[in-house]
C-alpha positions, 0 to 999 in steps of 0.5 A: 205678304204671304204666309205658310200655314202647316196643315199636316205631317206624314212620316214615311219609313223606307225598308230594304227588302232585298236586292235585284239581279243588278245589285240594286236595293229593292225598297218598300215603304210604309207611310203614317198620316196624322203625325203631330205637327210638333214632333221633333226629328229626334222623336220621329227617329226614335219612333221609326227605329222602334217600328223598324225593330218589329219587322224583319226588313232593314230600315233604309230611310226615314222621311218627314213630309210636311204639307202647308197651305199658302195664304195671301193677305 
């Protein structure tokens, strides 16, 4: 049976920096690598909101991206 081995976690903050002519949001993002794999959703939310407090942009979204290696036996 195959197993998934968590190899890495990245944390992405998406900010709304304005609106275009059609009224759609203009987004930019910042990705943090080497995030602890054991981090909980609450911990990442707290970190993301703290980081967003240091910017003038509006926090639009927080994303956690896990990478796994699939191992067969």
